[in-house]
PLY file of the C-alpha trace (Angstrom):
ply
format ascii 1.0
element vertex 333
property float x
property float y
property float z
element edge 332
property int vertex1
property int vertex2
end_header
139.05 117.89 160.44
136.05 119.04 159.33
133.97 117.39 156.12
133.18 119.32 153.30
129.94 119.07 153.11
127.72 118.20 149.50
124.22 118.71 148.50
122.80 115.60 146.71
119.40 116.11 144.80
117.49 113.17 143.52
115.46 113.49 140.41
114.50 109.69 140.25
115.98 106.99 137.59
117.32 103.72 137.75
118.95 104.15 140.48
115.78 105.28 142.64
113.82 102.16 141.11
111.69 99.50 142.77
109.17 96.90 142.31
108.30 93.53 141.42
108.93 92.84 137.99
109.31 95.92 136.05
110.29 98.98 138.29
109.70 102.46 138.26
111.15 105.43 140.39
110.57 105.31 144.00
113.29 105.99 146.23
114.35 109.53 147.49
117.89 111.08 148.47
118.07 109.79 151.93
117.09 106.12 150.71
119.80 106.31 148.18
122.39 106.70 151.05
121.27 104.16 153.54
123.80 101.52 151.30
126.67 103.82 152.05
125.96 104.37 155.93
129.83 102.31 156.71
131.68 103.82 153.18
134.83 105.64 154.54
135.93 108.94 153.58
132.50 110.28 152.17
131.67 114.33 152.64
128.58 115.38 154.59
125.84 114.94 152.99
122.77 117.18 152.50
119.58 115.34 150.92
116.56 117.60 148.59
113.76 115.39 146.39
112.63 117.56 143.38
111.21 114.47 141.48
110.87 110.68 141.84
110.57 110.11 137.85
111.97 108.38 134.44
114.64 110.41 132.87
112.36 111.46 129.96
110.60 112.75 132.02
112.84 115.58 133.32
112.31 118.89 132.07
114.57 121.80 131.61
112.33 123.58 133.92
113.19 120.89 136.24
116.98 121.46 136.00
116.70 125.86 136.10
115.45 124.72 139.79
118.15 122.64 140.25
120.73 125.22 139.68
119.12 127.35 141.52
119.24 125.21 144.78
122.83 124.99 143.82
123.71 128.19 143.47
121.65 128.52 146.89
123.74 125.94 148.52
127.35 127.13 147.83
126.00 130.19 149.56
125.41 128.38 152.29
128.99 126.62 152.41
128.25 123.91 150.44
131.33 122.84 148.12
129.33 120.83 145.68
126.11 119.31 144.22
125.53 115.57 143.55
122.45 115.05 141.08
120.91 111.59 140.72
118.80 110.88 137.55
117.92 108.31 135.05
120.82 108.11 132.76
118.38 107.83 129.05
118.63 111.46 129.19
121.91 112.06 131.88
123.79 113.43 129.51
121.74 116.14 128.45
120.78 116.89 131.74
124.46 117.62 132.93
125.23 119.58 129.93
122.32 122.07 130.72
123.39 122.18 134.21
126.88 123.15 133.26
125.04 126.07 131.36
122.55 127.39 133.99
125.69 127.86 136.12
124.97 124.89 138.78
129.00 123.88 138.70
129.92 122.49 140.40
127.87 119.60 140.07
128.80 116.01 139.45
125.48 113.70 137.84
125.24 109.89 138.03
122.84 107.44 138.15
122.62 103.68 137.42
122.24 101.08 134.74
120.75 98.39 137.14
118.47 99.12 139.91
118.56 98.57 143.17
117.08 94.83 143.33
119.08 93.62 140.44
122.22 91.49 140.89
125.56 93.88 140.67
123.63 97.24 141.31
125.75 99.94 140.53
124.22 102.68 142.27
126.04 102.65 145.22
129.21 102.52 143.95
128.26 105.20 141.61
126.64 107.31 144.33
129.74 107.13 146.58
131.94 107.91 143.65
130.26 110.99 142.81
130.09 112.56 146.55
133.92 111.85 146.55
134.18 113.70 143.35
132.15 116.60 144.43
133.84 117.00 147.62
137.18 116.96 146.15
138.71 120.72 145.57
140.52 119.79 142.50
136.85 119.71 140.80
135.73 122.82 141.62
136.58 124.72 138.92
135.49 121.67 136.00
131.91 122.65 135.93
129.60 119.78 135.55
130.77 116.30 135.55
129.27 113.02 134.94
130.72 109.95 137.03
129.57 106.38 136.16
131.42 103.47 136.74
134.22 104.90 138.48
135.32 107.08 135.57
135.29 111.06 135.74
133.32 112.75 132.42
132.88 116.16 131.53
129.36 117.09 131.07
129.98 118.52 127.01
131.73 115.19 125.70
129.91 112.27 127.66
127.43 110.38 125.42
125.56 107.06 126.81
126.84 104.45 124.26
124.94 101.17 125.49
121.36 100.81 126.40
122.54 98.01 129.46
125.74 97.73 130.48
127.29 99.66 133.56
130.11 101.04 131.29
127.69 102.58 129.37
129.02 106.24 129.30
132.17 107.31 127.22
133.76 110.62 126.08
134.42 109.56 122.27
135.92 113.69 121.49
138.18 113.30 124.66
137.79 110.27 126.72
137.55 110.72 130.64
138.78 112.88 132.71
140.18 111.03 135.16
138.64 108.33 137.41
138.10 106.65 141.03
140.14 104.05 142.43
140.16 103.17 146.24
138.10 105.77 146.40
140.85 108.20 145.50
139.95 110.73 143.05
142.60 111.15 140.41
141.95 113.13 137.30
144.79 113.09 134.35
143.27 116.55 132.21
141.04 118.95 132.89
138.54 121.42 131.18
136.99 124.79 132.24
133.57 125.52 133.16
131.90 127.27 130.45
130.13 130.44 131.29
126.88 130.50 131.94
124.00 131.02 129.84
121.41 133.33 131.72
118.14 131.16 130.12
115.04 131.50 131.86
111.24 129.49 130.80
109.59 129.01 128.95
111.73 127.26 126.03
111.17 127.64 122.37
111.01 124.19 120.43
113.79 123.46 119.02
113.37 119.60 117.15
116.15 117.40 116.55
115.88 115.81 113.02
118.22 112.91 112.00
119.11 112.64 108.28
119.60 109.45 106.59
119.96 107.23 103.62
117.89 108.01 101.00
115.36 110.44 103.27
112.42 111.67 101.93
112.80 115.25 104.05
109.31 115.17 105.04
110.06 115.92 108.70
111.99 118.80 107.46
109.66 119.36 105.00
106.82 119.86 107.63
108.51 122.03 110.06
109.26 124.17 107.41
105.38 125.18 107.76
105.43 125.08 112.16
106.72 127.99 114.34
109.72 126.18 115.55
112.08 128.72 117.39
115.06 126.67 116.29
116.56 123.65 114.78
119.43 120.85 115.03
120.01 119.00 112.29
122.05 115.74 112.66
123.68 114.44 109.09
125.59 112.10 107.76
129.44 112.59 107.94
131.10 115.72 108.26
127.77 117.70 108.10
125.81 116.57 104.79
122.88 116.63 103.38
120.58 115.12 100.14
120.01 118.45 97.88
116.87 118.33 97.99
116.54 118.80 101.97
118.87 122.34 100.98
116.12 124.91 99.90
113.70 123.91 102.73
117.17 124.58 105.37
117.89 127.66 103.33
114.42 129.01 104.08
114.83 128.26 108.33
118.06 129.41 108.52
116.87 133.02 106.99
114.04 132.30 110.19
115.54 130.47 112.66
119.04 129.60 113.94
119.54 126.15 112.51
122.17 124.16 113.71
124.20 121.52 111.98
126.04 118.61 114.05
127.43 115.37 113.03
125.59 111.77 113.74
128.53 109.84 113.67
129.52 111.13 117.40
133.28 112.20 117.34
134.67 114.68 115.02
133.72 118.44 114.51
131.32 119.84 111.48
133.44 120.32 108.61
133.61 123.70 107.28
135.95 123.79 104.19
136.04 120.19 102.15
132.57 119.38 100.50
131.16 122.19 98.25
128.41 119.82 96.36
124.94 121.13 96.86
124.16 119.75 100.87
127.85 119.56 101.33
128.92 121.38 104.53
130.43 124.45 103.01
127.03 124.77 100.63
125.32 124.83 103.98
127.38 126.61 106.16
127.45 129.38 103.31
123.44 129.36 103.33
123.39 130.44 107.04
123.64 127.05 109.04
125.83 127.24 112.37
128.24 124.58 112.65
127.90 122.62 116.32
131.65 122.25 116.30
132.63 118.94 117.96
128.87 118.95 119.98
127.04 116.11 119.55
123.51 116.89 118.39
121.89 116.14 121.48
124.34 118.41 123.36
123.82 120.97 120.90
120.14 121.21 120.92
120.48 121.69 124.74
123.22 124.80 124.35
120.32 126.21 121.76
117.78 125.84 123.20
119.34 127.89 126.61
120.64 130.47 124.02
117.46 131.41 122.57
115.46 131.43 125.28
118.64 133.94 126.80
117.22 135.99 124.25
120.48 134.95 121.34
120.18 135.72 117.72
121.41 134.02 115.16
124.98 135.83 114.60
124.92 135.04 118.97
124.37 131.79 118.64
127.25 130.76 116.04
129.52 133.11 117.97
128.57 130.74 121.02
129.12 127.58 118.99
132.32 129.34 117.13
133.58 129.90 121.14
132.92 126.71 123.15
135.01 124.64 120.36
137.93 126.82 120.98
139.06 126.01 124.44
141.09 128.59 126.34
144.95 127.25 126.33
146.16 125.59 129.17
149.08 128.18 130.50
150.49 124.58 132.32
151.33 123.19 128.87
154.60 123.51 127.46
155.41 122.56 123.88
159.23 122.01 122.50
0 1
1 2
2 3
3 4
4 5
5 6
6 7
7 8
8 9
9 10
10 11
11 12
12 13
13 14
14 15
15 16
16 17
17 18
18 19
19 20
20 21
21 22
22 23
23 24
24 25
25 26
26 27
27 28
28 29
29 30
30 31
31 32
32 33
33 34
34 35
35 36
36 37
37 38
38 39
39 40
40 41
41 42
42 43
43 44
44 45
45 46
46 47
47 48
48 49
49 50
50 51
51 52
52 53
53 54
54 55
55 56
56 57
57 58
58 59
59 60
60 61
61 62
62 63
63 64
64 65
65 66
66 67
67 68
68 69
69 70
70 71
71 72
72 73
73 74
74 75
75 76
76 77
77 78
78 79
79 80
80 81
81 82
82 83
83 84
84 85
85 86
86 87
87 88
88 89
89 90
90 91
91 92
92 93
93 94
94 95
95 96
96 97
97 98
98 99
99 100
100 101
101 102
102 103
103 104
104 105
105 106
106 107
107 108
108 109
109 110
110 111
111 112
112 113
113 114
114 115
115 116
116 117
117 118
118 119
119 120
120 121
121 122
122 123
123 124
124 125
125 126
126 127
127 128
128 129
129 130
130 131
131 132
132 133
133 134
134 135
135 136
136 137
137 138
138 139
139 140
140 141
141 142
142 143
143 144
144 145
145 146
146 147
147 148
148 149
149 150
150 151
151 152
152 153
153 154
154 155
155 156
156 157
157 158
158 159
159 160
160 161
161 162
162 163
163 164
164 165
165 166
166 167
167 168
168 169
169 170
170 171
171 172
172 173
173 174
174 175
175 176
176 177
177 178
178 179
179 180
180 181
181 182
182 183
183 184
184 185
185 186
186 187
187 188
188 189
189 190
190 191
191 192
192 193
193 194
194 195
195 196
196 197
197 198
198 199
199 200
200 201
201 202
202 203
203 204
204 205
205 206
206 207
207 208
208 209
209 210
210 211
211 212
212 213
213 214
214 215
215 216
216 217
217 218
218 219
219 220
220 221
221 222
222 223
223 224
224 225
225 226
226 227
227 228
228 229
229 230
230 231
231 232
232 233
233 234
234 235
235 236
236 237
237 238
238 239
239 240
240 241
241 242
242 243
243 244
244 245
245 246
246 247
247 248
248 249
249 250
250 251
251 252
252 253
253 254
254 255
255 256
256 257
257 258
258 259
259 260
260 261
261 262
262 263
263 264
264 265
265 266
266 267
267 268
268 269
269 270
270 271
271 272
272 273
273 274
274 275
275 276
276 277
277 278
278 279
279 280
280 281
281 282
282 283
283 284
284 285
285 286
286 287
287 288
288 289
289 290
290 291
291 292
292 293
293 294
294 295
295 296
296 297
297 298
298 299
299 300
300 301
301 302
302 303
303 304
304 305
305 306
306 307
307 308
308 309
309 310
310 311
311 312
312 313
313 314
314 315
315 316
316 317
317 318
318 319
319 320
320 321
321 322
322 323
323 324
324 325
325 326
326 327
327 328
328 329
329 330
330 331
331 332
């Protein structure tokens, strides 16, 4: 039988890092495949190097290029795309690739570089290639495969600085796993519709609010020409009352998205009405991020603004993304 064909695109990161002592990205996609030469049941793999960079250097422009490469590869018969990059911004990159229409795409990396004991890169890459080639993953958008777990890009988060089990999906859990080389999906998501985003991307800061926050960062942003703002607020979406005038003024000028810093659970909408509570803030024009965390929300806002979305269009997108279409295969009794 003809093996399915998968394109492997390398952007760098720990999985590609070598060196004496401190390491930095230096390996290309073909070199990453080297340890897998005898691995059974892998798809046919084509390779392409786009960058050899740390993940904090990956840009949205890079991901626009990856999405273009993915679309070209699909037209030529490739069934899926695997992207390797650093894990520090992997969750954001994967979500951006879904919204840019790169899917089906699987993003993976490594927590331990190739020269370390227990390097996890080869196992992660093998699992990602198997997931990308599996027919059941073709309509799931962007996935993240790490530590033999399959995560939806919109839910996944990096939760540890060093553990091989650093990636989790607090809101929904993993979609499945890879065991003994077999891809097993327990649940599914529907791919999100692509956003017609294109450079240049406007400045969209992310500001976290903390205990007894003095508001200096928000005050400074009020005087700058930002394209939008994401506020990562405590609890269900709350800020001190002294922040309200600045946020209300910003929300009159640009889209301001309100996310929770808890990392799990949606922004509330109808519980707390004190000044700075979510009822007050949403009433002043802020847009609830729903169950998306602040980093995912920022990626979406950046792409929406680059596509020309105004505040109403941004609000409609965030309202819709948190309301998945019913699964007709589910039956309730």
